[in-house]
ChimeraX commands (.cxc) that place a marker at each C-alpha (Angstrom):
marker #1 position 5.54,6.86,4.15 radius 0.5
marker #1 position 2.16,8.18,5.87 radius 0.5
marker #1 position 1.80,6.71,9.29 radius 0.5
marker #1 position -1.73,4.87,8.17 radius 0.5
marker #1 position 0.80,2.88,6.26 radius 0.5
marker #1 position 3.33,2.50,8.54 radius 0.5
marker #1 position 1.25,1.14,10.71 radius 0.5
marker #1 position -0.64,-0.81,7.74 radius 0.5
marker #1 position 2.62,-2.24,7.39 radius 0.5
marker #1 position 2.85,-3.02,11.03 radius 0.5
marker #1 position -0.12,-5.46,11.42 radius 0.5
marker #1 position 0.64,-6.83,8.00 radius 0.5
marker #1 position 3.89,-8.13,9.75 radius 0.5
marker #1 position 2.24,-9.48,13.13 radius 0.5
marker #1 position 0.01,-11.59,11.05 radius 0.5
marker #1 position 3.66,-13.06,9.97 radius 0.5
marker #1 position 4.09,-13.88,13.29 radius 0.5
marker #1 position 1.03,-15.03,14.28 radius 0.5
marker #1 position 1.95,-17.40,11.23 radius 0.5
marker #1 position 5.04,-18.72,12.53 radius 0.5
marker #1 position 3.77,-19.28,15.74 radius 0.5
marker #1 position 0.57,-21.40,15.00 radius 0.5
marker #1 position 3.06,-23.33,12.04 radius 0.5
marker #1 position 5.54,-24.02,15.69 radius 0.5
marker #1 position 7.86,-22.42,13.71 radius 0.5
marker #1 position 10.18,-21.58,16.88 radius 0.5
marker #1 position 10.43,-18.13,16.36 radius 0.5
marker #1 position 11.51,-16.11,19.50 radius 0.5
marker #1 position 10.61,-12.47,19.19 radius 0.5
marker #1 position 12.26,-11.32,22.11 radius 0.5
marker #1 position 13.49,-7.64,21.11 radius 0.5
marker #1 position 10.21,-6.62,19.18 radius 0.5
marker #1 position 7.89,-8.10,22.59 radius 0.5
marker #1 position 10.07,-6.29,25.10 radius 0.5
marker #1 position 8.55,-3.48,22.62 radius 0.5
marker #1 position 5.21,-3.23,24.34 radius 0.5
marker #1 position 4.25,-1.52,21.02 radius 0.5
marker #1 position 1.16,-3.79,18.25 radius 0.5
marker #1 position 0.07,-1.95,15.75 radius 0.5
marker #1 position -3.29,-1.53,17.91 radius 0.5
marker #1 position -0.96,1.56,19.81 radius 0.5
marker #1 position -1.80,3.96,17.20 radius 0.5
marker #1 position -2.01,6.53,19.10 radius 0.5
marker #1 position 1.78,6.53,19.25 radius 0.5
marker #1 position 3.94,8.02,16.95 radius 0.5
marker #1 position 4.90,6.62,13.27 radius 0.5
marker #1 position 8.52,6.99,15.10 radius 0.5
marker #1 position 7.45,4.19,17.11 radius 0.5
marker #1 position 5.99,2.05,14.72 radius 0.5
marker #1 position 8.87,2.69,12.39 radius 0.5
marker #1 position 11.13,1.19,14.73 radius 0.5
marker #1 position 9.10,-2.05,15.80 radius 0.5
marker #1 position 8.96,-2.45,12.35 radius 0.5
marker #1 position 12.69,-2.86,12.14 radius 0.5
marker #1 position 12.82,-5.23,15.09 radius 0.5
marker #1 position 10.89,-7.28,13.77 radius 0.5
marker #1 position 12.16,-7.67,10.40 radius 0.5
marker #1 position 15.91,-7.67,11.95 radius 0.5
marker #1 position 14.60,-10.89,14.86 radius 0.5
marker #1 position 13.13,-12.12,11.38 radius 0.5
marker #1 position 16.45,-12.28,9.38 radius 0.5
marker #1 position 18.63,-13.11,11.78 radius 0.5
marker #1 position 16.40,-16.67,12.51 radius 0.5
marker #1 position 16.20,-16.99,8.88 radius 0.5
marker #1 position 19.55,-16.58,8.57 radius 0.5
marker #1 position 20.64,-19.24,11.16 radius 0.5
marker #1 position 17.75,-21.73,9.49 radius 0.5
marker #1 position 20.36,-21.42,6.73 radius 0.5
marker #1 position 24.06,-21.52,8.38 radius 0.5
marker #1 position 22.48,-24.94,9.93 radius 0.5
marker #1 position 21.01,-25.73,6.11 radius 0.5
marker #1 position 17.23,-25.86,7.71 radius 0.5
marker #1 position 15.75,-25.16,3.89 radius 0.5
marker #1 position 12.12,-25.70,3.42 radius 0.5
marker link #1:1,2 radius 0.2
marker link #1:2,3 radius 0.2
marker link #1:3,4 radius 0.2
marker link #1:4,5 radius 0.2
marker link #1:5,6 radius 0.2
marker link #1:6,7 radius 0.2
marker link #1:7,8 radius 0.2
marker link #1:8,9 radius 0.2
marker link #1:9,10 radius 0.2
marker link #1:10,11 radius 0.2
marker link #1:11,12 radius 0.2
marker link #1:12,13 radius 0.2
marker link #1:13,14 radius 0.2
marker link #1:14,15 radius 0.2
marker link #1:15,16 radius 0.2
marker link #1:16,17 radius 0.2
marker link #1:17,18 radius 0.2
marker link #1:18,19 radius 0.2
marker link #1:19,20 radius 0.2
marker link #1:20,21 radius 0.2
marker link #1:21,22 radius 0.2
marker link #1:22,23 radius 0.2
marker link #1:23,24 radius 0.2
marker link #1:24,25 radius 0.2
marker link #1:25,26 radius 0.2
marker link #1:26,27 radius 0.2
marker link #1:27,28 radius 0.2
marker link #1:28,29 radius 0.2
marker link #1:29,30 radius 0.2
marker link #1:30,31 radius 0.2
marker link #1:31,32 radius 0.2
marker link #1:32,33 radius 0.2
marker link #1:33,34 radius 0.2
marker link #1:34,35 radius 0.2
marker link #1:35,36 radius 0.2
marker link #1:36,37 radius 0.2
marker link #1:37,38 radius 0.2
marker link #1:38,39 radius 0.2
marker link #1:39,40 radius 0.2
marker link #1:40,41 radius 0.2
marker link #1:41,42 radius 0.2
marker link #1:42,43 radius 0.2
marker link #1:43,44 radius 0.2
marker link #1:44,45 radius 0.2
marker link #1:45,46 radius 0.2
marker link #1:46,47 radius 0.2
marker link #1:47,48 radius 0.2
marker link #1:48,49 radius 0.2
marker link #1:49,50 radius 0.2
marker link #1:50,51 radius 0.2
marker link #1:51,52 radius 0.2
marker link #1:52,53 radius 0.2
marker link #1:53,54 radius 0.2
marker link #1:54,55 radius 0.2
marker link #1:55,56 radius 0.2
marker link #1:56,57 radius 0.2
marker link #1:57,58 radius 0.2
marker link #1:58,59 radius 0.2
marker link #1:59,60 radius 0.2
marker link #1:60,61 radius 0.2
marker link #1:61,62 radius 0.2
marker link #1:62,63 radius 0.2
marker link #1:63,64 radius 0.2
marker link #1:64,65 radius 0.2
marker link #1:65,66 radius 0.2
marker link #1:66,67 radius 0.2
marker link #1:67,68 radius 0.2
marker link #1:68,69 radius 0.2
marker link #1:69,70 radius 0.2
marker link #1:70,71 radius 0.2
marker link #1:71,72 radius 0.2
marker link #1:72,73 radius 0.2
marker link #1:73,74 radius 0.2
view
């Protein structure tokens, strides 16, 4: 992927994060927030944006797994 595509994917995931927060889905993205890297930081390297994407996706997957293990399915 080109850097622009990686940044675009990062932007899309941040929109998902905002939807989670707007709907009070009790989602904390601690590791992602610790990175202090947003899609607006275009000066950051492609690798830094990739890392943010993987950390974010990992946290989303963990939250989904927890909800499934608790029997919470919408």
